[in-house]
N, C-alpha and C positions, 0 to 999 in steps of 0.2 A: 627529332627533339637530340640535344646535345646529350651524352652516354657521357659523362666527365667520372673521374675516378672515383668511388664512391665514399673513402676515405677523407675527401675534403668536402663533403657533402652532409647535410643534414639535415632534417625536417623535413618540408614540403621541397626542398632540393634533393633531397635522396630519396623521397616517395614519386619524385615526376622519373629518377633515374631507374628506380622498378619498375614503375608503370612500362615505362617506352622498352624495357625487354621484354614484359611480359608481350607488349605491341609485337616486339618482334618474330616472341617464339609462337605466338598465332599464327603469324604470318608463315613463317617456313611451315607449319603444321607438324613436323619432327621434326626440332631445333636439335641442331649439334654443336660442340663447341669450333666444328670447324667455321658453319656459319656464322656461329656470333665471333669467329674472328673476321671474317668478309665482312661483319659490318661496323670494325674498326675497335672492337671491345675488344681491351685486355683483356691474357688471363685471369687475373685476380679480380678484375670487375665482371668477367664473367662467375668466378667463383662465388665473391656478392651477391649477385644478383640470383641465381639461381638457387641459392641454397634460403635465401629469402622468399624466394616464389613458392617454392617446396614446404616449407614452412608457414605457408599463410594458405596453401593446398591449391597452388595454382601451377603448379609442374610437379611432377614425380619422376624419380629417374628411370631414365629406359635399361633395358635387358642389357643393353650396349655401353662398353665405359665411351661416358663422354658422350651421352643422348639422354633427353628428356621426352615426356608425355602430358600433352599439353590436358590438362583437367578441362570440360568444355567450361566456356569463360558463364554462360548461365549460371550454371550451377555454382561453378568458386566462386564468382561473386557475390552470391546469395547466401553461400555459407560464412563467407570472410563477413560480411555487411551485419548476420547475425554475434559474430563475436564480437566485430567493434562496439556492434549496440551496446552490449552486457560488457562489458570493458567500459564504455562512457556510463554508464547506468551505476558502477561501483565507480567510478571517479567522482560521479555526481556525491551520491552516497559516501563516499570519506572522507571530501571536502569539507565538511562541519567538524569533523578531526584531526584534520591538519590542520586546518582555521585554528582551535582553541591548543593545538600544542604548538602553533608558528605565535602565539599567544601569551603562552606559557613562557615561553622561549626567551621572551622583549620585556615579560615585566620584571618590574624593579625586585629583587631578592629581598626586598623587607615589605614589601607590600601583601597587607594579610589578604590570607586566601584561606578557602576550607578546603582541606583534601578531601575529595570525592564529592564537589561541587564545582560545576561549570559552568559560569552565564554566559550565553549562547551570543553568540554575535549578531543577528538579524535575520529575518526573514527563511533566506537561502539558506541560513545555518542551520534552523530552526527544520526546514524540508528537507537537509541534507541526513541527521542526524533521525528524522523517523522511519525516511526510507531504508537508511540503516538496518533501525530495529526491526524492521522487516525482511530483510536478507536476512540478521545475525540469530532470529530468535529460533531454539529450539523446543521449548515449553510453552512459552504466553506469551502473549502479544493481546494487549488489550487496551483501546484506542477509542477515545472521548472527543468527538468533535460540536466547538460548538460553533461554531461557522468561525474561526480567526481567519484572519487576511490569509497567516500561511496554510492551513487547513483548507481553505478554500481554494489559493493557488496549485496546492499537494493532488488535492481534487482533479482539476481541473488538469492538471497533467497526468494522471496515473489515469482518469479517462479515454487519452489519446495510447499513452502505453501502460497499459492495466499489468505489466512484469513486475511495473514500481513496487505494488504495493502487495506483491503475492506472497506466503510463506509458503514453506514446506510441509507435508501432509503431518497432519496428528497434531502440529501446534492447537492451544488451546486459543480460538483466536475470536474475539470479541469485536464488536465494532459499534456502538452509541453515536445516532447522529441527531442535532438538534433538528426540530422537525422545521424552522425556518428552510433550511439546506434544504429538502423537499423540490423545491421550487427554481433546483439546480438542475439542468440534465448528468452533468458531471455526478454529482452526487449520487443521484438514480444509477448512473452507471456503472459506478464504484460500487453501489449497496447491491448492485443485479449481479455484478462481477463477483462479490465477496462470498454472496450467496450460492453462488456456483461449484465454489472452493470449497463448499461445504464450512462456511464462516457463521459463525450466531448474530446476527444484526438486529438492531433493534434503533427505534425512534424515539424521544421524547420531548416533551416541550420544557425550556430552560435548564441546558446543559451547562451548568455554573463555566464551565470553563476546560479547555482543549488539552489534555494529557494521556499521558500516556504510557504502558507499564509494559516492560521487554524480559520475559520472565523473572526469577526473582533479585536481578540483577542491578536496572537502572529504572529511572523513570525520565519523563521531561515533562516539564510544565510549558505550555504556550500561551503567553497572554497579547498575540500581536490582534488581540479582537479589541486590547485595554489600550496598547500602545502599538502604532500599525508596523510601527520599525519591528517591533519585534525585541526591543532590547529590555530586559530585567527575566527575558524567558531562562527557563536552567533547566542542566541535567545533574541528576544525582544518583550518584551511584555509593549511596548508603543504607544499608537497612531498615531506618525508620523513616527516612521520605517512601520509600518504595515502597513498604504497610502502609504509609497514611495516604498514599496516593491510589496505589490498590482498594483502600478502603474505599477512598469518595466515589471510585468509577463502580466499586458493587453497589455501592446505594443509590448511586444515578441508575446501574442497570434492573436494577429492583422497581425500579418506577418506572422505567422505560417500556413502549411495547414493541412485541415482535413483529418483524418485519413482515416475513413470511406469511402469518394467519394474515395482516391486513391485506396485502396483494391479493392473496386469495379471494379477500372478501370484495374486493374490490374487481375482481375475474366474475362474479357469481352477480353480484350487482348489473355488471352490462351485458348479462344473457338475461334479465329480472327476478334475478334471486334476494336473497335478506344481505344488507350490507353486512351484516355481523356477522365476524368468521367465529360462530357457536352453535350451537346444537339446539334444537324446537327446544328442550328441558332448559338448557342455560339461557337462553334468550328470556323463556318464563320466569326465570330466576330473577333474571336482570330485570325485568319488568316490576319485578316488585323489592328487588334494591331501591330503583328509582325513585317507587313511590313511599319508601322509610318502613317495609316491613322488616321485622326481627326478624332473626336465622330461624326461630320457634314455628311463626305463624306461616315461613316459608316453606319447612320440614314439613309442617301439617299437611299445607295445601297441596303438598308432591307427594303425602304417603313416602316420606325419607327422610332417614337418621337427619339430625339435629348436624354431628360430625358431616355425613355428606356434603349438608348447606356449606360449612365453615369451608371446607376442602373447592368445592364450587367459587365460593362467592372471592375465595383469593387466587382460582385462575384465573375467573371474571376481570377482576382489577390488575389481574399480569399483564390481561389482552391491552387495558385501559390505561395503563401507565400510571392508576390511581392508587395515591397515598392512601386513602380514605374511603367508607361506601359510601359518604357523602360524595367523593371525589366523584366516585366510579358513577352514578347516578348520574350526574351534572355531566361528566365525560360519555355516557353512553346518549346523554340528549341530542346534547351539542353535536355527535354523529352522527342520528337519524338511526338509532341501533335499537330505540324506544321510543 
């Protein structure tokens, strides 16, 4: 491969030049400036290529001047690939922000727009911004997913690369998925990964819209379920919209069912146990609840206080994602819990 002067090379041509020098170094075993010169490389080319290969972790300077040590290629390539993949993830995550900056710079100055509000440019823009939120969050990352075009695409990508939706430890991470997504292997894979990482995960019927809240600074509404191109979705960095969307997600959260108890219930059912993620007393309370019994009747039947019954009923409703006692009874019957 022709190793021309690096000053005249750019992009893939420069990559080929650096790779060619590394191949020579591997062939040499213990590369030296003299050996590189013997291959027709100039001192400027040698200095440029070896400095780049050292920065990438393929070579390190030897104990003697003008000598280098070759890092085992399998180790060096694996490490470099990991670094490169991380950079690509960051590039994808920032693409949306760069797109918005470019759009702002090309807009007519007379065009009216509200500071702190950005219309997103489409599905890729939505995906990039949600990914960036996961990278940037330090306090809170709440994400309600309604099965939009953008969310389904992102879930598929995240199933292949879980690091796309990872967050740092200590973040209050909540993930709510519409039950329609449970048919997707990618959604289940993302939920399981989130649970392993300590996230709180719930599912619910009829999540109204895909929405994200990152810390107390930014929120995103993804409308690509209603507009497949995602045009009209927006990101806001104003206190009021952030609080409003956080309230929407909080209310959706209270109506959703925790995922971990549901998984445990499914595991019990597989081995012949009860499918309800409840102990015997709560199952008995649920049976009376489904029959329409009042808290006072339930309390007398089980010899417990009305306050205890109220607390257990709230717990049962939370597991069922039910807004009312009647809804809880109906959900229990539908799921075969009573």
